[in-house]
N, C-alpha and C positions, 0 to 999 in steps of 0.2 A: 504494500500500500504506500502510495506517495503522499507526502505532506505538502499541502498547497497553501500558500500564504498570499493574502490580499494586501497590496499596498495601494491606498486610495485616499482621496480627500473626502471628508465627511459630507461635503456638499454634493458628492456623487453617490451618496449612500443608497438612494432608491435604485439606481442602476446596478450597484453591487448586489443588492438584495435580489434583483431580477436574475442576474447572472448565477447567483448561488442556487436559485430555484432550478435553473436549467442544468446545473451540475448534479442534480439529485440522483440520476441514474448511475453516474460514476460512483457516488457514495454508496448506493444500494449494492452495487456490484463489488464493493470493497476495493475499488481502484484508487480512491483518494480519501483523505480526510482534509477538511479545509479549516482555516483559522483566520480571523480578523480581529481587530482590537476591541470590537464590541463584546468579545468573549471574556474580556478581562473582568475579574470579579472585584467587588469592593474591597479595599484594603491592600490590593496587590501593588507592587512596584511596577508602574506602567512601562517605563523604559526597559527595565530588566526583563519583563515578560515578553515585550515585543522583540527584544534582541534574542531571547531564547527561542521563540517560535521561528524567527527569521533564520537563525542558524540551523535549525533542524529541518528546514523545508527543502524539498527537491524541486518544486515548481513554484516560482514567484510570479504572480500576476501584477503588472503595473497598470492600474486602471487610469489611463492617461486622459487628461483634460487640461484646460488652462488653470483650473483650480489645483490640480495635482502639481503642475509645474510651478505654481505660485507658493506651494506649501513647503516651508523650510524643512519640516520633519520628513515629509515624503521624499523630497528631492535630495537633501543633503545627508540624511541618515539611512532611510530604508532603501532608496534607489542606489545610492553609492555602494552600500554593502551588497546589494543584490547583484550589481554589475561585477563586483569583486568575486562573488561566489560563482557567477556565470563564467568568468575568465578562469577560475580555478578548476572548473568542471564539477563543482559540488552541487550545482543547481542549474536549472534552466529558467531564464528570464523571458517572459512573454509579454510584450507591450500589447495591451488591449485598448484600442483607441475609442474612447467614449464620445468625445466631441472634437470638432475640428480645432486644431491648434498647431503651433510650430514645433511639433515633437521631433521632426526629422533632424533638427539641429542639436538635439540633446545627445548625451553619452550613449543612449540606447537607440539612437536614430538609425543605426546600421543593422539592428536586429530585425528579423522578420516579424512584422506586426500582424495582428488579427483584429477585426475581420479582414477578408481578402483585400490585399493591396493597401491596408491601413485605412480603408474607408470607415469613417466614424459610425458608431452605432446609431447616433442621433440622426444620421442622414438616411437610414433605411426607412422605407415606407412602412414596413412591418418589422419591428425591432426583434420579434421572435426569430426571424430569419437570421439576423445578425448574431444573436446569442447561440443559435444552432451551429453556425459556422465556428464560433469561438470554442464551443464545447468539443467539436470535432478536432480542431487544432490542438486543444489541450490533450485530448485522448491520444492523438498521434505523438505528441511530445513525450507523454508518459510512456508510450510504447517503445520509445527510443532510449529510455533510461536503462542503465545497466541492471539486469535482473528483473526487468518489468515485463518482458515478452510473455513469459509463461503465465503470469497473473492475468494479463490482458486477454490472452487467448482463451483462458479458461472461463472468463467472464463475458466473452463476445460470441459464444455459440448461438447461432441464429436459429430460432425455432419457428416453423411454419404453423400458423394458427389452425390450418385445416387438418394437418396430419399429426401435429404435435411431435414431429421428428425434425432433426437437424436438416437444414436446407442443403441440397446437392449443388454441385457446380452448375452454373447456368449462364446463358448469354445475358449481356447487359443491353442488348438491342430489343427492348420489349415495349417501346412506345407505340401506341396506336392512336389514330386520329379520333377526335371526339367533338361533340357540339357543346358550346358554352351557352348557358341560358342568360336571360336578362338580368337576373339577380347577380350572377357572377360578373357580368359586365359592369353593372352599376357599382358593385363592391370594388372592382379593379379601378374604375374611374375615381372613386372617392380616395382609395389608397394612393393612387398616382398623384392626385392633387395634393394630398397631405405630404407626400414625398417631395414634390416640387416646393412646397412652402418651407419645409425644413432645409432643403438644398439651398434655396435662396437665402434663408436666414444664416446658415453656416457660411455661405460664400460672402455675404455682406460683412459679417463679423471679421472674417479673415482679410478681406479687402481693406477695411479700416485699420486693422492691426498692422498691416504691412506698409501702409501709406499714411503718415501722420497728418497730411493735409486733407485727408478724406474722412468724412463722417457719413454714416449710413443709417437707414431706418427701414424697418419692415412693419407695416401696419395691417393687421387682420381686420376684416369687416365681416363679422359673423363667421360661419363655419365653411363657407364656400368661396371666399374671395380674399385676396390680399393685395396690397400695393407695396412697391419697393422704391426706395429713393437713395440717390447718391448725391452728396454735397462735396464740392471742392472749394476749400477756403471759404466756406460758408454759403457758397452759391450752389443752387440746385442744378446739376448738370445731367442727370438722368433720372427717369421715372418710368414706371410701368405698372400695370395691374394684371393679375391672373385670376380667373374665376371659372366656375363650371356651373351648368344648370341654371334653373330659375325656380327651384323647388320641385320641378317635374322633369328635369333632364331635357328641357326643350332646346337648350343651346347646343351647338354642334361640338360636344366634347369639352376639352379644357381650352379656354380662350386666353390669348395674350393680346394686350393692347399697349401701345406706346405711351398712353396717357394713364395717369393714376386715378382720374375721376371720370369715368365713362358710363354711359348708359349701356345696359346689357343688350347685346345685339350688335354693338360696334366693336370691331376687332381687327388686328393686323395679322394674326395667325391663329390656327386652332389645331388641336390634336384630337383625333377620334380613336375609339377603341376598335381594334380589329383582332383577328386571330388567324393562325396558320394551320389550325386543326390540332395543334399541340399546346400552344401557349397564347395568352392574351398579350397584345402589344399596343403601342401607340403610333399612329401614322399622322404626320403633319399634312395639312392641306397643301402646303408648298408656296404660300403667298410670298414668304420671305426668303426663299431659297434661290439665290442668284449666283452662287459661287461654284456652280458645276456639280454640286452634290445631288444625289438622287433623293427624292422625298420618300425614302424607304421607311419601313417599320422600325420603331425604336423601343428600347427597353425604358423603364422608368428613369434610370440614370441618364441614358442617352437623350431622352426627352427633356429632362431637367437641364442638361448641359446645353441643348439647343436653345431653349428659352433664355438661359443665362447669357448665351453668346449674343442673342438679339438685344438684350438689355445692356451689356457691357460694351458693345461695339462703339457706342457713342463716345466713350472715353479712349478708344483705341484707334480711331480714324485720324 
């Protein structure tokens, strides 16, 4: 069993709790035991207890955000010792990116982060997907620890619910086409809009953090629309609005407008929900595509980056 240590800012406690819930199966299988500072009992020496648990850990999760980087205790004590243990080979350090921040410039910036490609948990439309990726990466890291292979294999026997027997070798080419109903499409539309809102929020924060002359703002208007603003030296230089539906999904998908205050029905670009028989995707109408790119189907991340490029290009021309 591997000892897992959480290094995190208390401002990110809600996300740490969620991650710990997703680690439940690893605990039930006897693969890990986890520890964080909320386990310290009254009357204990806090520094000594944290140091003891950190030294005995084989997996150290750095739950990375601007709050983590700003915390002297997290950064100077826990992270510094964690990197030393990683270099010694006595532990594996895994950066878990919770929110967009300048983590690549840190001492752990060269380590492989999770979720995939260091995409922050807060940028996922469905954060359960992000935590699922993190758990898989943790399981893989534990499997590479000395002496852990046998334990993991004994706990990863896959059982078929139909036969109650271990699964046999099989092909991975098992996808078949299906039809998506209106409920699934509406759910995907809502999730995609929420992903776009978080993507813009994280991008605006990072933009202002990197450029001292820039200030930004994201303003939500209810649950189905938001407006974004960029100010340079106090002057508004870019604005947009993104919205969907009209309470009855009457608008053509997710709408982008170059203005922050528009009547619904006025737009400069739109994304509609389509599918290829396997997955739901987003397809731009193509109004703003003038650079030779095809108006092909996009993932949620691709759609968010497309809308962001329409917004930011005013500062890049």
